[in-house]
C-alpha positions in Angstrom: 4.9 -123.7 161.0 7.0 -127.2 161.8 6.6 -129.0 165.2 10.3 -128.2 165.9 8.8 -124.3 165.7 5.9 -125.4 167.4 7.8 -127.0 170.3 10.2 -123.9 171.0 6.8 -121.5 170.8 5.4 -123.8 173.7 8.9 -123.4 175.4 8.8 -119.8 175.0 5.2 -120.0 176.6 6.8 -121.8 179.6 9.4 -119.8 180.2 7.2 -116.6 180.5 5.3 -117.9 182.5 7.8 -119.7 184.9 9.8 -115.6 185.1 6.8 -114.5 186.5 6.4 -117.4 189.0 10.7 -117.2 189.6 9.9 -113.3 190.8 7.9 -114.4 193.9 10.2 -117.5 194.5 13.1 -115.2 194.8 11.6 -112.5 196.8 10.2 -115.6 199.1 13.5 -117.8 198.9 15.1 -114.6 200.5 12.7 -114.1 203.6 12.9 -117.7 204.7 16.3 -118.0 204.5 18.5 -120.9 203.4 18.3 -124.9 204.2 20.8 -127.2 204.4 19.7 -128.5 201.0 20.4 -126.9 197.6 17.9 -126.4 195.3 17.2 -129.5 193.4 18.7 -129.4 189.9 17.3 -130.2 186.5 16.8 -133.4 185.5 16.4 -134.6 189.4 12.4 -133.9 189.7 9.4 -135.9 187.9 6.0 -134.3 187.8 3.0 -136.5 187.7 -0.7 -136.1 188.3 -2.5 -137.7 191.0 -6.2 -137.7 192.4 -4.5 -139.2 195.8 -7.7 -140.7 196.6 -10.0 -137.6 196.1 -12.3 -136.1 193.9 -12.1 -132.4 193.3 -15.0 -131.7 190.8 -18.0 -129.4 192.1 -19.7 -126.3 190.4 -18.1 -126.6 187.2 -14.9 -126.8 188.7 -12.1 -129.5 188.4 -9.1 -130.1 190.1 -5.8 -132.6 190.6 -2.9 -132.0 192.5 0.4 -132.1 191.0 3.1 -134.2 192.5 6.8 -133.4 191.9 9.2 -136.1 193.3 12.8 -136.2 193.9 14.6 -138.2 191.6 18.1 -137.7 192.5 20.4 -139.1 195.0 20.9 -136.1 196.9 18.4 -134.2 198.9 17.5 -131.2 197.6 15.0 -127.9 198.0 11.7 -126.4 196.3 10.1 -123.3 196.6 7.4 -121.3 195.6 4.8 -122.0 192.8 4.9 -124.5 189.6 5.2 -122.5 186.3 2.4 -124.0 184.2 1.5 -124.0 180.5 -1.3 -125.9 178.9 -0.4 -127.7 175.3 -3.3 -128.8 172.5 -2.6 -132.1 170.1 0.6 -132.5 168.6 2.0 -130.1 171.8 0.6 -127.0 170.4 0.9 -123.7 172.8 -2.5 -122.5 174.3 -2.6 -119.6 176.0 -2.2 -120.1 179.6 -2.8 -118.1 182.9 -2.2 -119.0 186.1 -3.2 -117.8 189.3 -1.1 -118.4 192.6 -3.0 -118.9 195.9 -6.1 -120.0 196.8 -8.1 -122.6 194.5 -11.3 -123.6 194.9 -10.9 -126.9 196.5 -7.4 -125.9 198.8 -6.2 -123.0 201.1 -2.6 -122.0 199.7 0.3 -123.0 201.8 2.5 -119.8 200.7 5.7 -119.7 199.1 8.0 -121.8 201.5 11.1 -123.8 200.7 10.4 -127.7 200.6 13.2 -130.0 201.0 12.7 -133.3 199.3 14.8 -136.1 200.3 15.5 -139.2 197.8 12.2 -140.4 196.6 10.4 -137.7 198.5 7.4 -135.4 197.1 5.7 -132.5 197.4 2.3 -131.3 196.2 0.4 -128.5 194.9 -3.5 -127.9 194.2 -4.1 -127.6 190.7 -8.0 -126.6 189.3 -9.7 -125.2 186.5 -13.3 -124.1 185.5 -14.7 -126.0 182.2 -17.9 -125.1 181.4 -17.7 -121.6 179.6 -17.9 -121.0 175.8 -14.0 -120.0 175.6 -12.8 -123.3 176.6 -9.6 -124.8 175.5 -9.5 -128.4 174.8 -5.8 -129.1 176.3 -3.8 -132.5 176.1 -0.9 -132.0 177.8 0.3 -129.8 180.5 4.3 -128.4 181.2 5.0 -128.4 184.5 7.9 -126.2 185.2 8.4 -127.4 189.2 11.2 -124.7 190.0 10.5 -121.8 187.5 13.2 -122.3 185.6 13.8 -123.7 181.7 13.6 -127.7 182.7 10.1 -128.7 182.9 8.0 -131.9 182.6 5.1 -132.7 180.3 2.3 -134.5 181.8 -0.6 -135.5 179.7 -3.7 -133.5 180.8 -7.3 -133.9 178.8 -9.2 -131.3 179.7 -10.9 -128.8 179.0 -10.2 -125.6 180.2 -12.1 -122.1 180.2 -9.8 -119.3 179.0 -6.8 -121.0 180.0 -6.8 -120.5 182.8 -5.6 -122.2 186.0 -5.4 -121.9 189.9 -2.6 -123.4 191.6 -1.0 -123.2 195.2 2.4 -123.1 196.4 4.6 -126.6 196.7 4.0 -128.0 200.1 5.0 -131.5 201.7 1.5 -132.3 202.1 -1.5 -132.8 200.1 -3.3 -129.0 200.2 -6.3 -129.3 201.7 -9.5 -127.0 202.5 -8.9 -126.7 206.2 
């Protein structure tokens, strides 16, 4: 398979995950109503990972926060859960299953609209286990902030058991255990 073919397979995996996330987001958006801000346009969101000054490690669990920042010039909104896909060395697609809800370290705020002014960020807690015999060595993580085709690829050098990730919904503040 060519590098282009691998990239296409990786994007296809992200789209499959995003479609699952998008179904939940559509119903949540309808239930929440529409705010003054429109949906964030592709290319206006930058995704990074951050420890936010706290360690998320214990009982074979590890975690980080996903941070999505509005780099556009207009206020916009996101809703629900990020679409996720793991990549190995050379950006090869790895089997990925994303579980939405509470993580080992944080309560899920539930799907709701988060309005982002230019330069402002939203957060989600991302957790995985790493001690099982079926762990895959990921090198990168695709993150689709809105559950669509537009995604960012961030460095993510971690062993992930069975390709299973747990993630909370986007929130204007860091998700916490309380």
